[in-house]
FIDRENLO-372804 format. One record per residue (C-alpha): x, y, z. Coordinates in steps of 0.001 Angstrom, whole numbers, plus 500000, padded with zeros to 6 digits. Last residue first. Layout:
N
        x        y        z
        X        Y        Z
...
END
This chain:
561
        x        y        z
   554954   497436   455525
   552393   494645   455011
   554911   491900   455780
   555743   493437   459177
   552077   493495   460215
   551498   489984   459023
   554545   488789   460941
   553423   490472   464148
   549894   488989   463916
   551266   485571   463105
   553676   485748   466066
   550937   486639   468537
   548847   483729   467228
   545800   484077   465117
   542179   482710   465189
   541015   482592   468796
   543323   485530   469706
   546648   485852   471668
   547487   482228   471915
   551220   483094   471781
   550989   484119   475454
   550393   480472   476225
   547402   480014   478514
   547246   479674   482295
   543661   478962   483302
   542853   480106   486794
   539727   478505   488185
   537804   480295   490875
   535059   479131   493194
   532178   480237   495439
   531632   477389   497858
   529649   474111   497968
   532591   472351   496450
   530577   470447   493868
   530866   473090   491124
   534567   473571   491849
   535291   469828   491805
   533403   469501   488501
   535294   472418   486971
   538647   471114   488048
   537733   467768   486535
   537016   469439   483180
   539914   471908   483287
   542776   469443   483657
   542258   468117   480124
   543108   471502   478622
   546434   471800   480368
   547823   474420   482790
   544830   474685   485107
   545003   476308   488560
   542336   475626   491198
   540189   477534   493697
   537536   476821   496235
   536838   480259   497688
   537314   481204   501309
   538588   484716   500636
   542289   483637   500963
   541429   480803   498559
   540751   483382   495810
   544256   484894   496139
   545814   481399   496221
   544005   480615   492979
   545102   483882   491399
   548763   483354   492226
   549726   487012   491681
   550405   488609   488322
   553046   490858   486796
   551761   492250   483529
   553213   493230   480166
   551356   495846   477973
   553229   499109   478590
   555627   498878   475678
   556355   495981   473337
   557885   497177   470009
   557854   493902   468046
   555204   495112   465584
   554085   498759   466106
   550590   498966   464566
   549538   495334   464450
   551667   494233   467356
   550346   497095   469465
   546725   496306   468555
   547256   492760   469718
   549161   493924   472824
   546240   496238   473667
   543799   493306   473458
   546116   491051   475497
   546914   493244   478491
   549576   490750   479414
   550491   487618   481425
   548364   485167   479532
   545903   484386   482322
   542264   483457   481570
   540528   483751   484995
   537404   481686   485271
   535222   482898   488169
   532459   480613   489511
   529402   481869   491436
   528297   480726   494845
   527137   484062   496209
   527566   483419   499950
   526859   487073   500875
   530221   487806   502448
   532041   485399   500032
   530677   487146   496991
   531434   490562   498499
   535038   489454   499332
   535365   488254   495713
   534595   491883   494990
   538264   492730   495554
   539016   491212   492178
   537626   494353   490565
   540388   495679   488310
   542400   492575   489110
   540142   490422   486867
   540454   492421   483731
   544241   492284   483562
   544306   488497   484131
   541447   488040   481762
   537969   487545   483162
   535070   485187   482662
   532395   485168   485326
   530220   482040   485540
   526768   481881   487071
   524811   478592   487367
   521164   479401   488350
   519424   478738   491646
   520814   481932   493291
   519167   484159   490660
   519448   487738   491915
   522350   487082   494288
   524068   485019   491597
   523604   487731   489011
   524775   490509   491290
   527954   488607   492179
   528463   487717   488482
   528239   491388   487476
   530873   492198   490165
   533242   489624   488612
   532672   490299   484996
   532862   494138   484838
   536596   494704   485395
   537271   496065   481974
   534751   498236   480082
   534081   497536   476405
   531169   500028   476207
   528923   497070   475283
   529409   495814   478852
   528858   492037   479128
   526127   490071   480885
   524938   487031   478960
   522260   484500   479958
   519457   487064   479940
   517136   485235   477535
   517828   481565   476822
   519617   479721   473981
   523014   481316   474139
   525634   479532   472086
   529238   479693   473338
   532038   479393   470751
   532442   482804   469132
   531477   485070   472081
   533333   483040   474691
   536516   482532   472625
   536588   486194   471669
   536002   487172   475327
   539585   486185   476083
   540738   489025   473871
   539754   491539   476548
   536793   493258   478139
   534498   492351   481012
   532622   489051   481110
   529494   487428   482506
   527879   484129   481689
   524501   483201   483118
   523433   479568   482999
   519849   479091   481785
   520870   476373   479311
   522480   474269   482002
   526206   473929   481201
   527495   470778   479580
   527590   471273   475761
   528509   474955   475679
   530933   474409   478583
   532678   471689   476602
   532885   473902   473443
   534261   476716   475618
   536988   474424   476985
   537790   473064   473478
   538185   476608   472107
   540396   477577   475087
   542926   474973   474041
   545513   474891   476820
   548883   473148   476202
   550345   475854   473998
   549677   477414   470612
   546033   477396   469417
   544408   474694   467309
   541803   476291   465001
   538360   477112   466450
   535007   476374   464885
   532193   478810   465478
   532883   480527   462184
   531727   477422   460302
   528413   477515   462065
   527925   481154   461149
   528753   480453   457491
   526174   477683   457536
   523614   480056   459022
   524252   482558   456236
   523740   479978   453488
   520669   478372   455026
   518999   481700   455582
   519666   482912   451998
   518382   479659   450545
   515227   479834   452570
   514471   483492   451897
   511814   483227   449198
   509799   480592   451107
   508977   483184   453818
   507039   485456   451455
   504957   487826   453646
   503973   485813   456660
   501024   487414   458513
   502014   489877   461210
   501070   488981   464847
   504752   488427   465912
   505598   491874   464592
   503032   493555   466845
   504154   491581   469922
   507723   492474   469228
   506844   496152   468714
   505163   496451   472100
   507852   494755   474214
   510677   496395   472320
   509239   499862   472790
   508506   501916   469695
   509724   504904   467760
   509645   503578   464214
   511969   504961   461529
   511305   503701   457951
   513859   504447   455214
   516133   505319   458053
   518699   508145   457920
   521725   506844   459765
   523669   508724   462457
   520992   510343   464687
   518236   509473   462216
   516232   507689   464883
   518301   507745   468051
   516538   510809   469435
   513234   508915   469312
   514548   506579   472013
   512852   503231   472209
   514267   502212   468811
   513084   500640   465575
   515187   501320   462468
   513997   499976   459093
   516860   500662   456706
   516786   500018   452918
   520421   499234   452265
   522557   501849   450479
   522633   503650   453785
   522090   507434   453847
   524110   509287   456442
   526599   507563   456497
   527025   504238   454683
   526589   500909   456560
   529332   498358   456895
   532120   500953   457536
   530693   502612   460648
   533521   501074   462722
   532308   497578   461943
   528620   498595   462060
   527614   496838   465234
   530823   497927   467024
   530630   501574   466064
   526964   502054   466894
   523840   500995   465058
   521656   501979   468096
   520203   498462   468506
   516589   498063   469490
   515307   496342   466377
   517262   496884   463165
   515548   495627   460040
   518180   495925   457345
   516953   495499   453762
   519073   495122   450628
   521688   493128   452510
   525125   492810   450823
   527050   494912   453332
   525363   493295   456287
   525919   489794   455001
   529499   490757   454060
   530168   491568   457741
   528769   488208   458716
   531001   486347   456233
   534096   488450   457133
   533922   487452   460830
   532235   489287   463686
   534154   488578   466871
   534478   492304   467765
   530656   492635   467590
   527952   491821   465115
   527127   488472   466646
   526109   485569   464432
   523842   484086   461730
   520752   482836   463567
   517941   481597   461346
   518631   477877   461897
   518001   478474   465623
   520785   477388   467861
   521737   480901   468885
   518255   481363   470525
   517630   485131   470265
   518104   488123   472603
   520930   486227   474379
   523439   487305   471701
   523298   490951   472798
   526989   491375   473396
   527548   493472   470228
   524449   493383   467995
   522677   490082   467350
   522079   488651   463879
   518909   487352   462298
   518119   485712   458966
   514432   485886   458074
   511874   483154   457676
   508842   485439   458056
   507216   483091   460510
   510461   482127   462212
   511780   485639   462690
   508387   486980   463932
   508025   484016   466344
   511525   484680   467680
   510544   488338   468138
   507581   487225   470250
   509636   484975   472496
   512212   487766   473059
   509444   490209   473805
   507969   487706   476300
   511283   487311   478159
   511910   491038   478428
   513606   493615   476236
   514043   497349   476941
   517689   497625   476048
   519757   497452   472875
   520114   494693   470334
   518564   492690   467477
   519610   492859   463825
   517309   491477   461086
   518673   490874   457588
   516886   490971   454201
   518503   489815   450951
   515841   489751   448255
   513525   492479   449526
   510328   493738   447845
   507931   491827   450133
   509920   492723   453197
   509664   496436   452337
   505906   496071   451816
   505572   494336   455190
   507447   497208   456818
   505198   499726   455169
   502115   497949   456526
   503629   497911   460022
   504357   501610   459921
   500844   502417   458640
   499285   500370   461455
   501267   502482   463878
   504186   501165   465937
   504021   501242   469713
   505126   503626   472452
   505991   502229   475866
   505303   503458   479418
   506488   501721   482504
   504983   503298   485620
   506499   505030   488593
   505024   504035   491952
   502545   506481   493486
   504049   509305   495439
   504593   509369   499187
   503023   512126   501218
   505161   514873   502777
   505736   516166   506280
   509425   517014   506706
   512249   516662   509193
   515614   517498   507707
   518310   514834   508194
   518753   513977   504495
   518890   517643   503536
   521993   518016   505798
   523988   515580   503764
   523119   516957   500367
   521817   514098   498192
   522942   514036   494577
   520838   511949   492189
   522236   510377   489025
   519991   508664   486490
   521141   505813   484299
   519544   504446   481129
   516523   503085   479392
   515755   504552   475950
   512272   505911   476493
   511113   504874   479928
   512848   503056   482759
   515481   505497   484029
   513383   508521   483277
   510274   507304   485148
   512334   506025   488038
   514069   509428   488438
   510789   511287   488078
   509317   509276   490908
   512424   510018   492969
   511942   513686   492150
   508353   513925   493332
   508782   511727   496404
   511943   513680   497431
   510421   517178   497019
   509755   517698   500741
   513415   516958   501409
   514380   520189   499616
   517823   520391   498028
   517585   517315   495878
   520345   517457   493271
   519454   516200   489803
   521203   514501   486941
   519298   513009   484021
   519975   510579   481193
   523519   509989   482373
   527055   509980   481032
   527197   513207   479068
   526630   515614   481993
   527957   513285   484746
   530622   515665   486075
   528758   518876   485235
   525505   517937   486935
   527574   516265   489656
   529151   519493   490841
   531914   517996   492980
   532691   518448   496717
   535065   516049   498378
   535677   518430   501358
   534269   521813   500356
   535065   523388   497011
   533148   526462   498218
   530360   526033   495666
   528032   524283   498154
   528946   524461   501813
   525577   525719   503147
   523884   522887   501308
   525790   520190   503094
   528188   518165   500956
   526771   515476   498759
   525952   511749   499199
   525538   510208   495787
   522581   508078   494684
   523026   506230   491372
   519829   505074   489667
   519955   502420   486922
   517966   501380   483821
   520324   499892   481289
   520731   501331   477760
   524164   499589   477345
   525962   502881   476509
   524343   504660   479508
   524622   501722   481957
   528292   501371   481197
   528907   505051   481622
   527176   504892   484971
   529198   501827   486055
   532458   503655   485271
   531215   506695   487159
   531175   504714   490501
   534794   505470   491261
   534248   509167   490584
   531230   509201   492851
   533058   507543   495694
   536095   509768   495325
   533934   512874   495509
   530708   512090   497413
   529594   508786   498927
   528037   505924   497060
   524570   504346   496866
   523528   502099   493958
   520110   500964   492774
   519534   498951   489577
   516477   500210   487758
   514122   497339   486947
   514604   495399   483654
   515582   492392   485764
   518881   491216   484376
   520132   494524   482881
   519154   496467   486013
   520925   493887   488210
   524020   494116   485984
   523999   497905   486272
   523638   497738   490068
   526488   495267   490289
   528676   497429   488054
   527944   500417   490308
   528973   498395   493393
   532162   497233   491741
   533138   500750   490734
   532284   501898   494249
   534763   499539   495854
   534385   496819   498460
   530664   496199   498247
   527852   496226   500847
   524688   494624   499554
   521546   496099   501149
   518492   493828   500831
   515406   496038   500853
   512098   494920   502358
   513029   493174   505662
   516014   495592   505932
   513781   498674   505922
   514529   499831   509474
   518271   499661   508853
   517690   501272   505493
   516593   504453   507327
   519944   504520   509148
   521827   504017   505876
   519870   506895   504442
   520699   509184   507387
   524351   508144   507048
   524489   509626   503542
   527626   511765   503558
   529364   509573   506102
   529880   506959   503399
   528974   503322   502854
   529887   501448   499626
   526559   500418   498138
   524348   498007   496292
   520543   498055   496602
   518008   495213   496596
   514233   494815   496673
   513111   498185   495219
   509348   497925   494529
   508810   501598   493654
   506964   502303   496908
   509876   500782   498859
   512332   503083   497091
   510125   506048   497997
   510080   504847   501608
   513885   504855   501551
   513865   508508   500346
   511314   509661   502865
   513348   508032   505616
   516536   509725   504533
   514727   513061   504323
   513675   512588   507900
   510072   511834   508625
   507078   513621   510153
   503837   512359   508807
   501456   512945   505878
   499138   510125   504934
   499240   508761   501366
   501458   505766   502150
   501194   503486   499174
   499978   499972   499991
END
């Protein structure tokens, strides 16, 4: 029940009650003296709101972003001012580029200290200007219900994204009489009948159509509806970067992931398409191969672009048909369309799917560990609802090429290519879905950016698994370095700890793998340990990418000079 009676409460209590009204069940934080009044109010709300205390604000913000991505509800994060806010900014940027609903609350200096460069003071409107959908400072505790409602509305609706709210310390202790607002509501636009008729006409005229799925705003029903549309119309479908879980990858219509692992066949499929139906994706740099696969501003392909945010339509590419619609509404509308000419695309679908299947095969890599075989084994043996998380690095190439997602929300990866995401995202995923298998992939460089969140996993008994792929370098940067400056190694080598010993110090079950065949038993022991677990896989530095060795990349670069 919403509290419509007026009573004396502190600003902190009004804020926590507003979270309750909006159905918040979990929040992630690193505590700070700047929002003690909120922490005190959360003490009385602990039966309703599970407060997860993290070890660094970047990890907390990543957890909130992952929660928002998994559930579709705004992920909630509390951090303190100054250093806390700057640490948390990485999660805000991730939420912005990934179109994930999220609300970051930042304790702020007292109102009478504003603009004096007080201790840890920052103007968050300026700091987060291009990283968030909306930034507000609440100076009057009586306005908390109004502004929290607006924050939820903005985070959820249109193109989902992060909202930042600054909370002056003294405002949170003010006593006010104010009624709670009603919970924010999810609002979605839909396509018009004219739009749907034009889309059918474009499909009727097409010879090489291609559907691309991506972005935010999806749910399980929308994914089921879009699958029905794909199958009824018999269209080939690709996923944008790190959105593979929007479509069953084992479908005969699936042709691959338009990300860093996109091969020449998939890139040619985009170039050669005469109709691109883009649902939810922004058509950013990754999805368009550095804006090279689709001409700017007018594509040679007929472009149907459907997006939640009207500002995205025509932002880079002029669409033949632009539709401002939510993914849940448009998917249901598309599923209801009568088949246009499904028999005409059978040969195209078979050809593109065969090319995708061929791209899933891995050549033998240098060294005693074959990551391709490990990923293939996981693909065959993990439960289909397992959640895989990853940050950024060349190790993700094996995951994205070899693992096939069959179920919605089984992949959590930052489309902004942010390192250090995998471990905190896995903590959030395991706390949200404790019954599901959760595996975080991380490179040796990626892992140590948020390895401290193993403490959070242990604290809350989040029994996830971490797989650390250790090649002793910042692999992606080394790859680019060898391509541009072959043989001139600078700034990319790493000194690493014993990752298994590090994990055991937190109470994890942990093992080290140096040969492919060792992994399978290590995995079983880890899964049966009853603890959070970590497996360090030591791979040959020559195994720099799934397709090419370090030496091959260097030799190719030298030969091209």
